[in-house]
C-alpha positions in Angstrom: -5.1 21.5 -6.5 -4.3 17.9 -5.5 -1.5 16.3 -7.5 -3.6 13.2 -8.0 -7.2 12.2 -7.3 -8.6 8.7 -7.6 -10.5 5.9 -5.9 -8.7 3.1 -4.1 -11.1 0.1 -4.1 -11.1 -3.4 -2.6 -7.8 -3.4 -0.8 -6.6 -6.9 0.0 -4.2 -6.6 2.9 -1.8 -9.2 4.5 0.2 -8.0 7.5 3.5 -9.7 8.5 5.4 -9.1 11.7 9.1 -8.5 11.0 12.3 -7.7 12.9 12.8 -3.9 13.0 16.4 -4.3 11.8 15.1 -5.5 8.4 13.5 -2.1 7.7 16.1 0.3 9.1 18.0 0.6 5.7 14.7 1.8 4.2 13.9 4.3 6.9 13.6 7.9 5.5 15.5 10.7 7.2 13.6 12.2 10.1 11.2 9.3 10.5 11.0 6.5 13.0 9.3 3.1 12.8 5.6 3.1 14.0 4.8 -0.1 15.9 1.5 -1.7 16.8 1.5 -3.2 20.3 5.3 -3.6 20.0 5.0 -5.3 16.6 6.7 -4.0 13.5 4.6 -4.7 10.4 5.0 -4.9 6.7 1.9 -5.1 4.6 1.4 -6.7 1.2 -1.5 -4.9 -0.4 -3.4 -5.3 -3.7 -6.1 -2.9 -4.8 -7.6 -1.1 -7.8 -7.0 2.5 -8.8 -10.2 3.9 -10.4 -11.0 7.2 -12.1 -7.5 8.6 -11.8 -6.9 12.2 -12.6 -3.5 14.0 -12.6 -3.8 17.6 -11.7 -7.5 17.3 -12.5 -7.0 15.8 -15.9 -8.0 12.3 -16.8 -5.2 10.6 -18.7 -6.3 8.2 -21.6 -5.7 4.5 -20.8 -4.5 5.3 -17.3 -7.7 5.9 -15.4 -8.2 2.4 -14.0 -5.4 -0.1 -13.1 -4.2 -2.5 -10.5 -1.5 -1.9 -7.9 0.3 -4.3 -5.5 2.8 -3.0 -3.0 4.8 -3.9 0.1 4.9 -1.1 2.7 5.8 -0.5 6.3 4.7 2.1 8.9 6.5 5.1 10.2 5.9 8.4 11.9 7.4 11.9 11.7 7.2 14.6 14.3 6.4 18.0 12.7 6.7 20.6 15.5 4.6 18.8 18.2 2.4 16.8 15.9 3.1 13.2 14.9 2.3 12.5 11.3 1.9 8.8 10.8 2.6 7.5 7.3 3.9 4.6 5.2 7.1 3.8 3.3 6.9 1.6 0.2 9.5 -1.0 -0.5 8.2 -1.4 -4.0 4.9 -0.6 -5.9 3.9 -2.7 -8.9 1.5 -1.3 -11.5 0.7 -2.2 -15.1 1.4 1.2 -16.7 4.9 2.4 -17.4 3.8 6.1 -17.4 2.5 5.8 -13.8 5.8 4.3 -12.6 7.8 6.9 -14.4 5.9 9.9 -12.9 5.9 8.4 -9.3 9.6 7.5 -9.5 10.6 10.9 -11.0 8.5 13.2 -8.8 8.2 11.4 -5.5 11.3 9.2 -5.6 9.2 6.1 -5.1 10.2 2.6 -6.3 7.6 1.7 -8.9 7.9 -1.0 -11.5 5.5 -1.8 -14.4 4.5 -5.4 -15.2 1.5 -7.3 -16.7 -1.3 -7.4 -14.2 -5.0 -8.4 -13.9 -7.7 -8.6 -11.3 -11.0 -10.2 -10.6 -14.0 -9.3 -8.4 -16.9 -11.7 -7.9 -19.8 -10.4 -5.8 -22.9 -12.3 -4.7 -25.4 -11.6 -1.9 -23.4 -13.7 0.5 -19.7 -13.3 -0.5 -17.1 -11.2 -2.2 -14.1 -12.8 -4.0 -11.2 -10.4 -4.8 -7.9 -11.4 -6.5 -4.9 -9.4 -7.9 -2.4 -11.1 -10.2 0.9 -9.8 -11.5 3.7 -11.3 -13.6 7.2 -10.4 -12.4 10.2 -11.8 -14.1 8.0 -14.3 -16.0 6.3 -15.6 -12.8 2.6 -15.1 -12.2 1.8 -14.3 -8.5 -1.3 -13.4 -6.7 -3.1 -12.3 -3.5 -6.7 -13.6 -3.2 -9.4 -13.1 -0.5 -12.9 -14.3 0.0 -15.1 -12.3 2.4 -18.6 -11.7 3.5 -20.7 -9.3 1.4 -21.6 -7.0 4.3 -19.4 -4.0 5.2 -18.3 -3.6 8.8 -16.9 -0.7 10.7 -13.2 -0.7 11.6 -13.1 -0.5 15.4 -11.2 2.3 17.1 -7.8 1.3 18.5 -7.8 -1.9 16.6 -5.0 -3.4 14.5 -7.1 -2.7 11.4 -7.4 1.0 12.3 -3.6 1.1 12.8 -3.0 -0.4 9.3 -5.5 1.9 7.5 -5.1 5.2 9.4 -1.8 6.4 8.1 -2.2 9.6 6.1 1.3 10.4 4.8 3.7 8.9 2.4 7.4 9.2 3.0 10.1 8.4 0.4 13.9 8.3 1.2 15.9 10.7 -1.0 19.2 10.7 0.8 20.6 10.7 4.3 19.4 14.3 5.0 16.3 14.6 2.8 12.9 12.9 2.7 10.0 13.5 0.3 6.7 13.6 2.0 3.1 13.8 0.7 -0.3 13.8 2.4 -2.9 11.2 1.4 -6.4 12.3 2.2 -9.4 10.0 2.5 -12.3 9.3 4.9 -12.2 6.5 7.4 -12.6 3.1 5.7 -14.9 0.1 6.3 -14.0 -3.6 5.9 -15.4 -7.0 5.0 -15.1 -10.0 7.2 -12.6 -12.4 5.8 -13.6 -16.0 5.2 -10.4 -17.3 3.5 -7.4 -16.2 1.7 -4.6 -17.4 -0.6 -1.2 -15.8 -1.3 1.2 -17.0 -3.9 4.3 -14.8 -4.0 8.1 -15.0 -4.1 9.0 -12.1 -1.7 12.7 -12.4 -2.6 12.0 -12.2 -6.3 9.8 -9.1 -5.9 11.4 -7.3 -3.0 15.0 -8.6 -2.6 16.7 -11.4 -0.8 16.4 -9.6 2.5 12.6 -10.4 2.4 13.1 -14.1 1.5 12.1 -15.1 5.0 8.5 -14.1 4.3 8.2 -17.0 1.9 8.0 -19.3 4.9 5.9 -17.0 7.1 2.2 -16.8 7.4 0.6 -13.3 7.8 -0.3 -12.3 11.3 -3.6 -10.9 10.0 -5.4 -10.3 6.7 -8.2 -7.8 5.9 -10.2 -6.6 2.9 -11.0 -2.9 3.0 -13.6 -1.3 0.7 -11.5 1.9 0.2 -12.8 5.3 -0.9 -12.0 8.4 -3.0 -8.5 9.6 -2.2 -6.3 12.6 -3.0 -2.5 12.6 -3.1 -1.2 16.1 -2.3 1.8 17.9 -3.7 5.2 16.8 -2.5 6.9 18.4 0.5 10.6 18.1 1.4 11.9 17.3 4.9 15.5 18.4 5.4 17.5 17.6 8.4 
């Protein structure tokens, strides 16, 4: 049985190119940075968790909630197979119980703060926004897109961003927690405009303050799908 099943919906994604050296302190044991055409990316992502079940059980008041995270991309060679995945700098949710479980079992870096979201859909457009209040400051990521879904092209940047199917969490110098995330190939909406108001240093540490003056290299809005998060595995060097 999967550890967690849910839907991830309306993923607003902003991708920033960064110097690889910024991310090396966060690199889990056994993994290496996964680059796109020589670029090292971090992604700011806001989305909605829906219909969450833990070990098949729906938890009251924790079935639907927002998440905003900052993540980067890695890969791990298991025998002769490269398993491409993500590492989270921090994940923000509105429910303390979610952060406690994820931090305790998977050694992730969740925090719980007030959050809200809005979706406005018409025949011509889709407006998506995720807001969170961290240390008394409200911040947001907003995107306006066309209403029609489009395929994510093979070998595109969007495919690189969305086609990572493992999560890796640093435990110590010799040990990494790993878990598989299973979902079908996603589709996306064509972006018309976007707005991001965030203090990266406040949310993720002074080492990410430079992103406050940096525009994203690209943005996208993915529809998402049903997902399952599998039971944790441990990589030991």
